[in-house]
C-alpha positions as CSV (number, residue, x, y, z in Angstrom):
1,M,132.2,16.8,102.5
2,A,133.1,13.2,103.0
3,Y,131.0,12.3,99.9
4,A,132.8,14.8,97.7
5,Q,136.2,13.6,98.9
6,D,135.3,10.0,98.2
7,H,134.0,11.0,94.7
8,R,137.3,12.8,93.9
9,R,139.3,9.9,95.1
10,R,137.3,7.5,92.9
11,A,137.7,9.8,89.9
12,Q,141.5,9.9,90.4
13,T,141.6,6.1,90.6
14,F,139.7,5.6,87.4
15,S,141.8,8.2,85.7
16,S,145.0,6.5,86.7
17,L,143.7,3.1,85.5
18,A,142.8,4.6,82.1
19,N,146.2,6.4,81.8
20,P,148.7,4.3,83.7
21,A,152.0,6.0,84.5
22,P,155.1,4.0,83.8
23,I,156.6,2.6,87.0
24,V,160.2,1.7,86.4
25,L,162.7,0.5,89.0
26,S,166.2,1.9,88.8
27,G,169.2,0.3,90.4
28,C,169.7,3.0,92.9
29,E,166.2,2.9,94.5
30,R,166.0,1.8,98.1
31,P,163.2,-0.5,99.5
32,G,160.2,1.7,100.3
33,A,161.4,4.6,98.2
34,P,159.1,6.3,95.7
35,R,159.1,4.5,92.4
36,G,159.1,6.3,89.0
37,P,161.2,7.2,86.0
38,R,164.4,9.2,86.7
39,P,164.7,12.7,85.4
40,D,165.5,13.0,81.7
41,T,164.4,9.5,80.9
42,D,161.7,8.1,78.7
43,P,159.1,5.5,80.1
44,T,161.6,2.7,79.4
45,G,164.1,4.3,81.7
46,A,166.5,5.2,78.8
47,A,168.1,8.6,78.7
48,V,166.6,11.2,76.4
49,A,167.9,14.6,75.1
50,S,167.3,17.7,77.1
51,D,165.2,20.7,75.7
52,S,168.4,22.3,74.4
53,G,168.9,19.4,72.0
54,Q,171.9,18.1,73.9
55,N,172.1,14.8,75.8
56,P,172.2,15.1,79.6
57,P,175.8,14.8,80.9
58,G,176.8,11.2,81.2
59,R,173.6,9.9,79.7
60,P,173.8,9.0,76.0
61,R,170.6,8.6,74.0
62,T,170.7,4.8,74.1
63,A,168.5,2.0,75.6
64,P,169.8,0.1,78.7
65,T,171.0,-2.6,76.3
66,G,173.3,-0.1,74.5
67,A,171.1,0.0,71.4
68,R,169.8,3.4,70.2
69,I,166.2,4.0,71.2
70,A,163.5,4.5,68.5
71,D,161.4,7.6,68.1
72,E,158.6,5.9,70.1
73,A,159.1,4.7,73.6
74,R,159.3,0.9,73.7
75,P,157.7,-1.0,76.6
76,A,160.0,-1.6,79.5
77,T,161.6,-5.0,79.9
78,P,160.1,-7.4,82.6
79,E,163.0,-6.7,84.9
80,G,162.2,-3.0,85.1
81,I,158.5,-3.4,85.9
82,C,157.2,-3.6,89.4
83,S,154.7,-6.4,88.7
84,V,153.8,-9.0,86.0
85,R,150.4,-7.4,85.7
86,E,151.8,-4.0,84.9
87,W,154.2,-5.6,82.4
88,W,151.3,-7.3,80.5
89,E,149.3,-4.0,80.5
90,R,152.2,-2.2,78.8
91,V,152.6,-5.0,76.3
92,F,149.0,-4.8,75.2
93,V,149.0,-1.0,75.2
94,W,152.2,-0.8,73.2
95,S,151.1,-3.5,70.7
96,A,147.8,-1.7,70.0
97,S,149.5,1.7,69.5
98,H,152.4,0.3,67.4
99,P,151.2,-1.7,64.4
100,P,153.9,-3.5,62.4
101,R,155.7,-1.4,59.9
102,G,157.6,-2.4,56.7
103,N,161.0,-2.0,58.3
104,D,160.0,-3.8,61.6
105,M,161.2,-7.3,62.3
106,P,158.2,-9.8,62.1
107,P,156.9,-10.8,65.5
108,F,157.7,-14.3,66.9
109,H,155.4,-17.1,65.8
110,A,154.8,-20.3,67.8
111,V,154.8,-23.6,65.8
112,Y,154.7,-27.2,66.7
113,Y,157.7,-29.4,66.1
114,R,157.0,-32.0,63.5
115,A,158.9,-35.4,63.8
116,P,160.2,-37.2,60.7
117,D,157.2,-39.6,60.8
118,G,154.9,-36.6,60.5
119,T,153.6,-36.5,64.1
120,E,153.6,-33.4,66.2
121,P,154.3,-34.4,69.8
122,V,153.1,-31.3,71.6
123,R,150.0,-31.0,69.5
124,D,149.2,-34.7,70.1
125,F,149.7,-34.2,73.8
126,L,147.2,-31.3,73.9
127,L,144.7,-33.4,71.9
128,S,145.0,-36.2,74.5
129,L,143.7,-33.9,77.2
130,D,140.1,-33.2,78.0
131,K,138.5,-30.1,76.5
132,K,138.8,-27.8,79.6
133,R,142.5,-28.6,80.1
134,R,143.2,-28.4,76.4
135,V,141.6,-25.0,76.0
136,S,143.4,-23.7,79.1
137,L,146.8,-24.8,77.9
138,R,146.2,-23.4,74.4
139,N,145.3,-20.0,75.8
140,Q,148.5,-20.0,77.8
141,I,150.6,-21.1,74.8
142,A,149.0,-18.3,72.7
143,R,150.9,-15.7,74.8
144,L,154.1,-16.7,72.9
145,N,152.6,-15.1,69.8
146,L,152.7,-11.7,71.5
147,L,156.5,-11.8,71.7
148,S,159.0,-10.0,69.3
149,D,162.5,-8.7,69.3
150,E,161.5,-5.9,71.6
151,I,159.8,-8.3,74.0
152,P,161.7,-11.6,73.5
153,H,160.5,-13.5,76.7
154,L,157.5,-13.8,78.9
155,P,158.3,-12.8,82.5
156,F,158.6,-15.2,85.4
157,P,156.4,-17.0,86.4
158,H,155.0,-17.4,82.9
159,S,158.3,-18.7,81.5
160,S,161.9,-19.4,82.6
161,Q,165.2,-20.5,81.2
162,V,166.0,-24.3,81.3
163,E,169.5,-24.3,79.8
164,G,171.1,-22.3,77.1
165,E,168.3,-21.0,74.7
166,L,165.9,-23.8,75.8
167,R,163.0,-22.3,77.8
168,E,159.9,-23.6,79.5
169,L,156.4,-22.3,79.3
170,R,155.0,-22.7,82.8
171,C,151.3,-23.7,82.4
172,H,148.8,-24.8,85.0
173,Y,145.3,-26.0,85.2
174,G,144.1,-25.5,88.8
175,A,146.6,-27.3,91.0
176,E,148.0,-29.3,88.0
177,H,151.3,-28.1,86.5
178,Y,152.3,-28.5,82.9
179,R,155.4,-27.6,81.0
180,V,156.0,-26.8,77.4
181,L,159.7,-26.8,76.4
182,Y,160.4,-24.5,73.4
183,R,163.3,-22.8,71.7
184,R,163.6,-19.9,69.3
185,S,164.6,-20.5,65.7
186,E,164.9,-17.0,64.0
187,S,161.3,-15.7,64.2
188,L,159.8,-19.1,65.1
189,L,159.2,-20.4,68.6
190,V,159.3,-24.2,68.2
191,L,157.3,-26.1,70.7
192,L,159.4,-29.2,71.3
193,H,158.0,-31.2,74.2
194,A,155.0,-31.0,76.6
195,F,154.3,-32.9,79.7
196,R,152.5,-32.7,83.1
197,K,155.0,-31.8,85.8
198,T,154.8,-33.9,89.0
199,T,158.3,-33.4,90.4
200,K,159.9,-30.3,91.9
201,Q,162.7,-30.2,89.3
202,L,162.4,-30.8,85.6
203,P,163.2,-34.4,84.8
204,T,166.4,-34.7,82.8
205,S,164.7,-37.2,80.5
206,D,162.3,-34.5,79.4
207,I,165.1,-32.0,78.8
208,A,166.9,-34.6,76.8
209,T,163.9,-35.2,74.7
210,A,163.5,-31.5,73.9
211,T,167.2,-31.2,73.1
212,T,167.1,-34.2,70.7
213,R,164.1,-32.8,68.9
214,R,165.7,-29.4,68.6
215,Q,168.8,-30.9,67.0
216,D,166.6,-32.9,64.6
217,F,164.6,-29.7,63.8
218,Q,167.8,-27.7,63.1
219,A,169.4,-30.4,60.9
220,R,166.2,-30.9,58.7
221,M,165.6,-27.1,58.4
222,N,169.3,-26.6,57.3
223,A,169.2,-29.5,54.8
224,K,169.6,-28.7,51.1
225,P,167.3,-29.7,49.6
226,R,164.8,-30.0,52.4
227,R,162.8,-33.2,52.5
228,R,159.2,-33.8,53.5
229,P,157.7,-33.6,56.1
230,R,158.7,-30.1,57.0
231,A,160.2,-29.9,60.5
232,A,158.0,-26.8,61.4
233,G,154.5,-28.1,61.9
234,H,151.1,-26.4,62.4
235,D,150.8,-23.0,63.9
236,A,150.4,-23.0,67.6
237,P,148.1,-23.0,69.5
């Protein structure tokens, strides 16, 4: 009897891992209350139409941002997922089942900022590290290439806002902490500055460096005609 119960429990566990149910937090849930999508909602928490073809009272067919939802359910935003691990699982599952279509916006693409003298500071910083650290940081930078308009930011603690549209990619190698400051330019995520973090707060000098490079990048990309070298450097990582 005990063996059969244990076998059924294991089978249910593997079944739930193979087909994870969306776990979305709504604003009205209390600590310790069961978590799950509200009635008449899709996996993202957005309201959907009832069987009669009419929207539920007071729940228009729109996403939480106010935009109309697509035919397929988009992955929930990081703020609506219980854990970072679940968020990443849904990103990979959604990306695999939703290949780009002709009318879709292109995904974001990480590139190195290129200075007027042709150097790429972030790329040069990575090359100055030993192989193990360089590979580790490059793998963490590669996560930026998973982003798109539907998933514009990595969740904390992978990234966070610095000021305005300037963000930091929070990397680490063991107990060593590294930061890559980047900013979006249309479909590009421009890696502006990288350094090893040894203080509790981001140094203002590093933020100023990233801001100056961003201004230079924007001015050179908007110049007509553009002059070499191109402000957008090699693809990252």
